[in-house]
N, C-alpha and C positions, 0 to 999 in steps of 0.2 A: 462563324457564330450563331449558336442556336439561341430561341427565344428563352429559355430557361437562365442560359450564360448571360444575356443581355440585361434580364430582370435582376440577377444576381449583381452584376456589376454596377447597374443603376442604384441599386439599394444600398451597396458599400459606398459608392460615390456620394450620394445623398447624405447618407448618416454621417459621412466626414464632415460635410459642409454645414449641417445642422447642429452638430456638436461643437462648442467653442473651444478653443485651443486648450484652456487651463482647465476644463471639465475632462478633456482627454489625458491630458497630463496627470491629472489628480487619479484617474482611473488606472492609468499605468503604473503609476506609484503604488497604490492599493494593490493591484495584483502582485507586484514585486514584494510588497510587504508580507502579503498572505502566503507567498511561496517560503520565505525565510522565517516567519515568526512561528515558534515553537507555541503550542497550546495546551497538549497534555504532556509531553515529554520535557524533561530538562536536557540541557546539551548532551549530558553523560548518557542519559536514556537513550535519547536519539540515536549516538553512534553505536551503542550496543545493539540497539534493533537494527539499524541499517546494516550492520555486519551480520547480524542473525540472519536476517530476511535474504541478504546474498548469499549466505552459506546454504539456505533452505533451497533458493533459486537462483544459483550462479550463471553467470554468463557462459554459453557454449557459443552455438553457432548462431544463436540468437540472443538477444540482451538479455540481462538478468533482472532481478528485483531492484539492485540500486540504479540502473539506468531507468527503469520503469517509475521510480519515484515514490517506492512502497512505503519507505519510512515517514515520509512527508504525509502520504495518504493514512497511514495508521494514527499518527497525531491527531489529524484533523477528524478521524472517525471516531477515534477515542473520546476527544474533545465535545463533538457535536452529536454523536450517536449513542454511546456507551452510556448506561446508567453509572451514577456516581460510584456506587458500591463496586460494580464489575470494573469500572475504570482503575478505581484505588487498588482492588484485589490484582489486576493485571500489572500495574506499576509495581506494586510490593513484590510480585512474583519476578518481574524483570530485575529489580534491585537484587533479589536473593539469587537469581541466575548469575548476575556479575559478581556478586560476592563470592559465590562458590568458585568462579573462574579465577578470581584474583586468590583464593585460598589454595585451590589445586593447581594453578598454572603460574602463579607469581606476577600476572599482569592482567590488565582489563581484557575483556574479550575482543573488543575491537583492535588491540594491539598484539594480540597473538597469532602465530601462524595458523594455516588451515587445519593441521592435525590437531593443534590444542582445541581449536575451537570446535571441531567434529566431536573430541573425546567430551568436552563440556556439554555439548548439544546431546550425545548420546545418553550422558548421565541424565539429563532433563527429559528425554523422552522415555527412559526407564521409570522416572519418577511418575510421568504423566499416565504411562501404563498400570504401574502399581495403584494409583488413585483410581482408575477407570474400574478395576476389579471390584471396589466397593459399590459401584453404580450398577442398577438394572440396566436393561436395553432400552428403557424409554429415555426418550429425548431429555435432556436437561438444559435449563438456561445458561447462557454464556457465562454469566458470573459465578457457577458453580464449576466451571472448567478448570483443569490444570493450567498453568501458564503456558507451558509449550505448545499444548493444544489450541489454545487462542491464538498463539504467535504464529503457527503455522497456518491457522485460517486465516488471520488477518494479511499473512504474506501471499497466499493464494487468492484471496478475494481482492486485494490490492492490484495485484500483477495482472490477473485475468480481466480485469474491469479496465485497466488502463490502456492507453491508446498503443505502447509498446506490445503489450500482452496479446490486445485484440488482432492488431494487424501484422504483426511479425510472427508470433508464436502460434496464433489460431488461425491464420490467413484470413480474417473476417473481411467480409465485403458487405457494403450497406445493403445490396440489392442483389441477391444470390440470382443466378441465373438470368432469365431475360423477362421484358415486360411486355405482353402482346395485348394492346388494347382494344383490338378490332377482332377479337375472337366471337365466333357465333356461341351463344348459351344454348 
């Protein structure tokens, strides 16, 4: 065991002895609640976004958006980071997306097969492209973006900043190469 491992082990053991059992139990309960409590989505919106994000980044030889917890990430991100106007616009777009799916496919997006989901997603992509044609090439705020553009951005951002996306898709390592502390300058 090297010095770094010994210090880490001592810190973990010490932290466990300093924290009383009720405090540790409370922290675990808070973590479990935070993972299941919806903040911006309602349950139906969560199911739709979860299915949409999995359609955008499906599981292949690496895990997909669902395994990375992208819908939970998006829920927290919308609640804690998005301005209220942008969040409300996105949620209204998500509801419109679901309504279009029910109208054209006779089922909710999460309940459709992949072919039907793809047809609805392609329709939404066409709507986003049509809206983009009216904008100049200057960057715009996220609240002004079409629903589907924001949905794709949230999916990619959530996936590639997750542990699954970083480690399994991008093969990220905390310290690339090697450290050579005895180099002559």
